[in-house]
C-alpha positions in Angstrom: -77.3 34.8 -86.3 -73.7 35.2 -85.1 -72.9 37.4 -88.0 -75.8 39.6 -87.3 -74.8 39.9 -83.6 -71.2 40.7 -84.5 -72.4 43.5 -86.9 -74.6 44.9 -84.2 -71.6 45.0 -81.8 -69.4 46.6 -84.4 -72.0 49.3 -85.2 -72.3 49.9 -81.4 -68.5 50.4 -81.1 -68.6 52.7 -84.2 -71.3 54.8 -82.7 -69.5 55.0 -79.3 -66.3 56.1 -81.1 -68.0 58.8 -83.2 -69.8 60.1 -80.1 -66.5 60.3 -78.2 -64.8 62.2 -81.0 -67.7 64.6 -81.3 -67.7 65.3 -77.6 -64.0 66.2 -77.6 -62.5 63.1 -75.9 -59.5 63.2 -78.2 -59.1 67.0 -78.5 -56.2 67.2 -76.0 -53.1 65.7 -77.8 -50.4 67.6 -75.8 -51.1 66.7 -72.1 -50.7 62.9 -72.3 -47.3 63.2 -73.9 -45.9 65.4 -71.1 -47.8 64.0 -68.1 -44.9 61.5 -67.4 -42.5 64.4 -67.0 -44.3 65.9 -64.0 -43.9 64.2 -60.6 -47.1 63.5 -58.7 -47.5 65.1 -55.3 -47.1 62.6 -52.5 -49.8 62.3 -49.9 -49.0 62.7 -46.3 -49.4 59.0 -45.7 -46.8 58.2 -48.4 -44.4 60.8 -46.9 -44.8 59.2 -43.4 -44.2 55.7 -44.8 -41.1 56.9 -46.6 -39.8 58.4 -43.4 -40.5 55.2 -41.5 -38.5 53.1 -44.0 -35.6 55.6 -43.9 -35.5 55.3 -40.1 -35.6 51.5 -40.2 -32.7 51.5 -42.7 -30.7 53.8 -40.4 -31.3 51.6 -37.4 -30.1 48.5 -39.4 -27.0 50.4 -40.5 -26.0 51.2 -36.9 
């Protein structure tokens, strides 16, 4: 019974893999390799937080 269930799960994963390859999930091989080179744009909240930290550091230095 356990062998039958494991074969069922394995076939399910095989079908999911073949479906993802057929639908083009793995067609872009260039973008993931260069994504790390580009810096993400910071949101306004992140910019404000960075400014607050810099101001606190300047106050501590004085």
